[in-house]
C-alpha positions as CSV (number, residue, x, y, z in Angstrom):
1,X,121.4,67.9,80.7
2,X,121.8,68.2,76.6
3,X,118.6,69.2,75.0
4,X,117.8,68.6,71.4
5,X,117.4,71.9,69.2
6,X,115.6,70.3,66.9
7,X,117.4,72.2,63.7
8,X,117.9,68.9,62.3
9,X,114.4,67.6,62.1
10,X,114.4,64.5,60.1
11,X,117.7,64.6,59.5
12,X,119.2,64.5,62.4
13,X,120.9,60.6,62.4
14,X,123.8,59.5,62.6
15,X,124.0,57.8,59.2
16,X,123.2,61.2,58.0
17,X,126.1,63.5,60.1
18,X,128.5,60.5,58.7
19,X,127.4,61.4,55.1
20,X,128.0,64.7,55.9
21,X,131.6,64.2,57.1
22,X,131.9,62.0,54.0
23,X,130.8,64.4,52.0
24,X,133.4,67.7,53.5
25,X,136.1,65.2,53.1
26,X,135.7,64.2,49.5
27,X,136.0,68.0,48.8
28,X,140.0,67.1,49.3
29,X,140.1,64.1,46.9
30,X,143.4,64.8,44.4
31,X,144.1,68.0,46.1
32,X,147.3,69.0,48.3
33,X,145.0,70.1,51.9
34,X,145.7,73.8,51.2
35,X,143.7,73.9,48.4
36,X,140.6,71.3,50.3
37,X,140.3,73.8,53.1
38,X,139.8,76.8,50.5
39,X,137.0,74.6,48.6
40,X,135.2,73.6,51.9
41,X,135.1,77.4,52.8
42,X,133.6,78.5,49.2
43,X,131.1,75.3,49.4
44,X,129.6,76.6,53.2
45,X,130.1,80.6,51.9
46,X,127.5,79.5,49.6
47,X,125.2,77.1,52.3
48,X,125.0,80.8,53.8
49,X,123.4,82.3,50.7
50,X,120.4,80.2,51.8
51,X,120.2,81.6,55.5
52,X,116.1,82.6,56.2
53,X,117.4,84.7,59.1
54,X,119.0,87.4,57.4
55,X,122.8,86.5,57.3
56,X,122.1,85.4,53.1
57,X,124.4,89.4,52.4
58,X,125.8,89.9,55.4
59,X,129.6,89.7,55.5
60,X,130.0,86.6,57.8
61,X,133.4,85.7,56.5
62,X,135.1,82.0,56.7
63,X,138.7,81.4,56.5
64,X,139.8,77.6,55.4
65,X,138.4,74.6,56.6
66,X,139.4,71.3,57.9
67,X,136.9,68.5,57.7
68,X,136.2,68.7,61.1
69,X,135.7,72.4,61.0
70,X,133.4,72.5,58.1
71,X,131.8,69.8,59.8
72,X,130.8,72.4,63.0
73,X,130.4,75.1,60.3
74,X,127.9,73.2,58.8
75,X,126.2,72.4,61.9
76,X,126.0,76.3,63.1
77,X,124.8,77.0,59.4
78,X,121.9,74.9,59.5
79,X,121.4,75.8,63.5
80,X,122.2,79.4,64.1
81,X,121.6,81.0,60.3
82,X,118.3,78.9,59.6
83,X,119.4,77.0,56.6
84,X,118.2,73.7,56.2
85,X,119.6,70.8,56.9
86,X,117.9,68.7,53.9
87,X,118.7,71.6,52.0
88,X,121.9,72.4,53.0
89,X,123.1,68.3,52.3
90,X,121.5,68.1,49.0
91,X,123.6,71.3,48.4
92,X,126.7,69.8,49.4
93,X,125.8,66.9,47.6
94,X,125.8,68.8,44.3
95,X,128.8,70.6,45.3
96,X,131.1,67.8,45.7
97,X,130.2,66.3,42.1
98,X,131.7,69.3,40.9
99,X,134.9,68.9,42.0
């Protein structure tokens, strides 16, 4: 049986998850995939700085990430590292505007 951890709170909806995937995908617009993978990595590293569990200053490293890998990293950051999913999604939206 799969149990809901509640990590996403009110953010846990199919539309919200699709939006996160779309945002992560938009980071590849107009650049080679190798550059997009680095962009996603950098964006997610900045999200880790929002951690409430002590990982904000810790040397957690990410390699270049595909869209799917970035989504799984996003769920880990918002679940295990204590970053609010809502706050992380807002930050992602801001980041994609930069690119």
